VEXDREN-2710 file (C-alpha; in Angstrom, 1 decimal):
% VEXDREN-2710
k/r/px/py/pz
1/MET/114.9/88.4/122.9
2/ASN/118.1/89.6/124.6
3/GLU/116.2/92.4/126.3
4/VAL/114.0/89.8/128.1
5/ILE/117.1/88.0/129.4
6/ASN/118.8/91.2/130.5
7/HIS/115.7/92.3/132.4
8/GLY/114.9/88.8/133.7
9/ASN/114.5/90.1/137.3
10/ASP/111.9/92.7/136.5
11/TRP/108.7/91.0/135.2
12/LEU/106.2/93.7/136.2
13/PRO/106.4/95.4/132.8
14/VAL/105.8/92.0/131.2
15/ILE/102.7/91.4/133.3
16/PHE/101.3/94.8/132.4
17/VAL/102.0/94.5/128.7
18/GLY/100.3/91.1/128.9
19/LEU/97.2/92.7/130.6
20/MET/97.2/95.4/128.0
21/GLY/97.5/92.8/125.2
22/LEU/94.5/91.0/126.7
23/ALA/92.5/94.2/126.8
24/VAL/93.3/95.0/123.2
25/LEU/92.5/91.5/122.0
26/ALA/89.2/91.4/123.9
27/TYR/88.3/94.8/122.4
28/ALA/89.2/93.7/118.9
29/ILE/86.9/90.6/119.2
30/LEU/84.0/92.0/121.2
31/ASP/83.7/95.6/119.9
32/GLY/85.0/94.2/116.5
33/TYR/81.8/92.2/115.9
34/ASP/79.5/95.0/116.9
35/LEU/81.4/97.5/114.7
36/GLY/81.1/94.8/111.9
37/VAL/77.4/94.6/112.4
38/GLY/77.2/98.4/112.0
39/ILE/79.2/98.3/108.8
40/LEU/77.0/95.6/107.4
41/LEU/73.6/97.3/108.0
42/PRO/71.6/97.2/104.8
43/MET/70.3/100.6/103.9
44/GLY/67.3/99.7/101.7
45/GLU/63.9/101.0/103.0
46/GLN/62.6/97.4/102.7
47/ASP/65.5/96.3/105.1
48/GLU/64.2/98.1/108.2
49/LEU/63.1/94.9/110.1
50/GLN/66.5/93.3/109.4
51/ARG/68.3/96.4/110.6
52/ASP/66.3/96.3/113.8
53/THR/67.2/92.6/114.3
54/MET/70.9/93.3/113.6
55/ILE/71.0/96.1/116.1
56/ALA/69.1/94.1/118.6
57/SER/71.8/91.4/118.4
58/ILE/74.4/93.8/119.7
59/GLY/72.1/96.0/121.9
60/PRO/72.8/94.3/125.3
61/PHE/76.6/94.2/124.7
62/TRP/78.0/97.0/122.7
63/ASP/78.5/99.6/125.5
64/ALA/80.2/97.0/127.7
65/ASN/82.5/95.9/124.8
66/GLU/84.1/99.3/124.7
67/THR/85.2/98.9/128.3
68/TRP/88.2/97.0/127.0
69/LEU/89.3/99.9/124.9
70/VAL/89.2/102.2/128.0
71/LEU/91.1/99.6/130.0
72/ALA/93.8/99.2/127.4
73/ILE/94.4/103.0/127.1
74/GLY/94.3/103.3/130.9
75/LEU/96.9/100.6/131.3
76/LEU/99.1/102.3/128.6
77/LEU/98.8/105.6/130.4
78/ILE/99.5/104.4/133.9
79/ALA/102.0/101.6/133.3
80/PHE/103.9/102.9/130.2
81/PRO/103.5/106.7/130.3
82/ALA/106.5/107.3/127.9
83/ALA/104.9/105.1/125.3
84/HIS/101.5/106.7/125.8
85/SER/102.9/110.1/125.2
86/LEU/104.7/109.1/122.1
87/ILE/101.9/107.0/120.6
88/LEU/99.2/109.6/121.3
89/MET/101.4/112.4/120.0
90/GLN/101.8/110.6/116.7
91/LEU/98.1/109.5/116.4
92/TYR/96.3/112.5/117.8
93/ILE/94.3/113.3/114.7
94/PRO/93.2/109.7/113.9
95/VAL/92.3/109.2/117.5
96/ALA/90.1/112.3/117.4
97/ILE/88.5/111.0/114.2
98/MET/87.9/107.6/115.8
99/LEU/86.2/109.3/118.8
100/ILE/83.9/111.2/116.4
101/GLY/82.9/107.8/114.9
102/LEU/82.2/106.3/118.3
103/ILE/80.1/109.3/119.3
104/MET/78.1/109.0/116.0
105/ARG/77.4/105.4/116.8
106/GLY/76.3/106.1/120.4
107/VAL/74.0/109.0/119.4
108/ALA/72.5/107.1/116.5
109/PHE/71.9/104.0/118.6
110/ASP/69.7/105.9/121.0
111/PHE/68.1/108.3/118.6
112/ARG/67.1/105.8/116.0
113/ALA/64.4/104.5/118.3
114/LYS/63.3/107.9/119.7
115/ALA/63.3/110.1/116.6
116/ALA/60.3/110.4/114.2
117/VAL/59.8/107.4/111.9
118/ASP/60.8/109.5/108.9
119/HIS/64.3/110.1/110.5
120/LYS/65.0/106.5/111.5
121/LEU/66.8/105.6/108.3
122/ALA/69.0/108.7/108.6
123/TRP/70.1/107.6/112.1
124/ASP/70.7/104.1/110.8
125/ARG/73.0/105.6/108.1
126/THR/74.7/107.6/110.8
127/PHE/75.3/104.4/112.8
128/LYS/76.8/102.7/109.7
129/ILE/79.0/105.7/108.8
130/GLY/80.2/106.0/112.4
131/SER/81.1/102.3/112.4
132/LEU/83.1/102.7/109.1
133/ILE/84.9/105.8/110.4
134/THR/85.9/103.9/113.6
135/THR/87.2/100.8/111.8
136/LEU/89.1/102.7/109.1
137/THR/90.8/104.9/111.6
138/GLN/91.7/101.9/113.8
139/GLY/93.2/100.1/110.8
140/TYR/95.1/103.3/109.9
141/MET/96.5/103.6/113.4
142/LEU/97.5/99.9/113.4
143/GLY/99.4/100.5/110.2
144/GLN/101.1/103.6/111.5
145/TYR/102.1/101.7/114.7
146/VAL/103.6/98.8/112.7
147/MET/105.5/101.2/110.4
148/GLY/107.0/103.1/113.4
149/PHE/104.9/106.2/112.6
150/ASP/106.7/106.7/109.3
151/GLN/105.0/109.4/107.1
152/SER/106.5/108.3/103.8
153/LEU/104.3/107.6/100.8
154/SER/105.0/103.8/101.0
155/ALA/104.1/103.8/104.8
156/LEU/100.9/105.7/104.1
157/LEU/100.0/103.2/101.4
158/PHE/100.6/100.4/103.9
159/CYS/98.3/102.2/106.4
160/GLY/95.6/102.3/103.7
161/ILE/95.9/98.6/103.2
162/SER/95.8/98.1/107.0
163/ALA/92.6/100.3/107.3
164/LEU/90.8/98.2/104.6
165/GLY/92.1/95.0/106.2
166/VAL/90.8/95.8/109.7
167/THR/87.5/96.9/108.2
168/ALA/87.2/93.6/106.4
169/ALA/88.2/91.7/109.5
170/TYR/85.5/93.5/111.6
171/SER/82.9/92.8/108.9
172/TYR/84.0/89.2/109.0
173/ILE/83.5/88.7/112.7
174/GLY/80.3/90.9/112.6
175/ALA/78.8/88.7/109.9
176/ALA/79.8/85.5/111.8
177/TRP/78.1/87.0/114.9
178/LEU/74.9/87.5/112.9
179/VAL/75.0/83.8/111.7
180/LEU/75.1/82.8/115.3
181/LYS/72.4/85.3/116.5
182/THR/69.8/85.5/113.7
183/GLU/67.4/83.2/111.9
184/SER/65.8/82.5/108.5
185/SER/66.4/85.1/105.7
186/LEU/68.7/87.3/107.7
187/GLN/70.9/84.4/108.7
188/ALA/71.2/83.2/105.1
189/ARG/72.2/86.8/104.2
190/ALA/74.7/86.8/107.0
191/VAL/76.3/83.6/105.7
192/ARG/76.9/85.3/102.3
193/TRP/78.3/88.3/104.0
194/THR/80.7/86.1/106.1
195/LYS/82.0/84.3/103.0
196/ARG/82.7/87.6/101.2
197/ALA/84.2/89.3/104.2
198/GLY/86.3/86.2/105.0
199/ARG/87.9/86.2/101.6
200/ALA/88.6/90.0/101.8
201/SER/90.1/89.4/105.3
202/LEU/92.3/86.6/104.0
203/LEU/93.6/88.9/101.3
204/GLY/94.4/91.6/103.9
205/VAL/96.2/89.2/106.2
206/VAL/98.3/87.8/103.4
207/SER/99.2/91.4/102.3
208/VAL/100.3/92.4/105.8
209/CYS/102.2/89.2/106.3
210/LEU/104.1/89.8/103.0
211/ILE/104.7/93.5/103.5
212/ASN/105.6/93.7/107.3
213/PRO/108.8/91.5/107.2
214/LEU/110.0/93.4/104.1
215/VAL/109.7/96.9/105.7
216/ASN/110.8/95.7/109.2
217/PRO/114.1/93.7/108.9
218/GLY/114.0/92.9/112.6
219/VAL/110.6/91.2/112.1
220/PHE/112.0/89.2/109.1
221/ASP/114.9/88.0/111.2
222/ARG/112.6/87.0/114.1
223/TRP/110.2/85.0/112.0
224/PHE/112.7/83.3/109.7
225/THR/115.6/82.4/112.1
226/PHE/116.2/78.6/112.2
227/PRO/115.1/76.6/114.2
228/LEU/112.4/78.9/115.6
229/VAL/110.9/79.3/112.1
230/MET/109.7/75.7/112.4
231/PHE/107.4/76.6/115.3
232/VAL/106.3/80.2/114.6
233/LEU/105.2/79.4/111.1
234/LEU/102.5/77.4/112.7
235/ILE/100.7/80.7/113.4
236/PRO/100.1/81.7/109.7
237/THR/99.5/78.0/108.8
238/LEU/96.8/77.6/111.3
239/CYS/95.3/81.0/110.4
240/PHE/95.2/80.0/106.7
241/ILE/93.5/76.6/107.7
242/GLY/90.9/78.6/109.7
243/PHE/90.0/80.7/106.7
244/ILE/89.7/77.8/104.4
245/ALA/87.7/75.6/106.9
246/ASN/85.3/78.5/107.6
247/ASP/84.7/79.1/103.9
248/ILE/83.9/75.4/103.3
249/LEU/81.6/75.3/106.3
250/LEU/79.7/78.4/105.3
251/ARG/78.8/76.8/101.9
252/ARG/76.8/74.3/103.9
253/LEU/75.0/76.8/106.2
254/PRO/72.4/77.4/107.4
255/LYS/71.5/73.8/108.4
256/ALA/68.3/72.3/109.7
257/GLY/67.9/72.9/113.5
258/ASP/70.4/75.7/113.3
259/ARG/73.2/73.2/113.7
260/HIS/76.8/74.6/113.7
261/SER/75.7/78.2/113.5
262/GLY/78.1/79.2/116.2
263/VAL/81.1/77.5/114.6
264/PRO/82.0/80.3/112.1
265/PHE/82.1/82.9/114.9
266/ALA/84.4/80.5/117.0
267/ILE/86.7/80.1/114.0
268/VAL/86.9/83.8/113.4
269/VAL/87.7/84.4/117.1
270/GLY/90.5/81.8/116.7
271/ILE/91.8/83.7/113.6
272/PHE/91.8/87.0/115.6
273/VAL/93.8/85.3/118.4
274/LEU/96.3/83.9/115.9
275/CYS/96.8/87.2/114.1
276/PHE/97.2/89.1/117.4
277/SER/99.8/86.4/118.6
278/GLY/101.7/86.9/115.3
279/LEU/101.7/90.7/115.8
280/GLY/102.9/90.3/119.4
281/PHE/105.6/87.9/118.4
282/SER/106.8/90.3/115.7
283/PHE/107.5/93.2/118.1
284/PHE/107.8/92.0/121.8
285/PRO/109.4/93.3/123.9
286/GLU/109.1/96.6/122.0
287/ILE/106.0/98.7/122.9
288/VAL/106.8/101.3/120.3
289/PRO/108.5/99.5/117.3
290/GLY/112.1/100.6/116.8
291/GLN/111.9/103.2/119.6
292/LEU/111.0/101.9/123.1
293/ASP/110.8/98.6/124.8
294/ILE/108.6/97.9/127.7
295/TRP/111.3/98.4/130.3
296/GLU/112.3/101.8/128.9
297/ALA/108.7/102.9/128.8
298/ALA/107.5/101.5/132.2
299/SER/106.6/103.5/135.3
300/ALA/108.7/103.1/138.5
301/ARG/108.7/99.6/140.0
302/GLU/106.9/100.9/143.1
303/SER/104.1/102.5/141.0
304/LEU/103.7/99.2/139.0
305/GLN/103.4/97.2/142.2
306/PHE/100.7/99.6/143.5
307/ILE/98.8/99.5/140.2
308/LEU/99.0/95.7/140.1
309/VAL/96.8/95.5/143.2
310/GLY/94.1/97.4/141.4
311/ALA/94.5/95.4/138.2
312/VAL/94.1/92.2/140.1
313/ILE/90.7/93.4/141.3
314/VAL/89.4/95.2/138.2
315/VAL/90.3/92.8/135.4
316/PRO/88.5/89.7/136.9
317/VAL/85.5/91.9/137.7
318/ILE/85.3/93.0/134.0
319/LEU/85.7/89.4/132.9
320/LEU/83.0/88.2/135.2
321/TYR/80.4/90.8/134.3
322/THR/81.2/90.3/130.6
323/ALA/80.7/86.6/130.9
324/PHE/77.5/87.1/132.9
325/SER/76.0/89.5/130.3
326/TYR/76.7/87.0/127.5
327/ARG/75.1/84.3/129.6
328/VAL/72.0/86.3/130.3
329/PHE/71.5/87.4/126.7
330/HIS/72.4/84.1/125.0
331/GLY/70.2/82.8/122.2
332/LYS/68.8/84.4/119.1
333/ALA/68.3/88.1/118.8
334/THR/64.7/89.3/119.4
335/GLU/63.0/92.6/118.8
336/LEU/64.9/95.5/120.6
337/HIS/62.8/97.5/123.0
338/TYR/63.6/100.9/124.5
339/HIS/62.1/102.1/127.7
END
């Protein structure tokens, strides 16, 4: 925290890292649930109607959800070019693989409805595989980032755990989204998926929480320094309570009249916010762990001032049209039509 005090007169990098954090969190929640829905697609021939409903539940949103990823990378490039160069240099191959996964999803989403009936299942499988590739590579990149881009065997094992943990977390929020947006047998199936994915996600969060302070001494010192430890440990405590409360609630769903169907999704969003807050607390003000802080990586002050004007316009617009789209397409998913 000494860096924050030393740079107390220059808060522009703090503002931009906050905007970038907002974009990353929004992406993880919004694109996270539609990636999770893709992962959960059942592949049986008898499941075609359920697959159609699942894809219909994300149809109006999934393209716009990826806007947040573009915004986050754009802010990193413009506001923190040194960090952008270093991160993308280290993650060039997994980023390329992630883009392949996103392309597979986009192509499959359109072609599944336009191809011959005999090929529809193949495109659904492509959508599922593309979703898996995307989530696994994002989890791997998160692990690499946390480990400071170390290529040792232990670091790669941690990256593997991170890849599986992120995949479980996206499945968790995707299943909770389906509990909110679907009905009858598919909703009951989504409840079961949410319970299983929630338990897997809890295991992943606990694993990362145990391993991260051990491999990063600075993180351990930050979390377990008295008296700050009395406050920051509320983050994992609340996160754990969220997992348990959701598991208990899901045992009682679905309820008559569709009561409380939105609560699991709200709880998972809260868990995502808590996990992201813990990650931010672990490393701020470093933007590349152990290598660069936000002031070292930031563009010139004049450039940041100019960019801020654009950000003040663009970010509220994105927030407004995102809120508007969710307002227009609220309610249960219906049959998806293509024109």
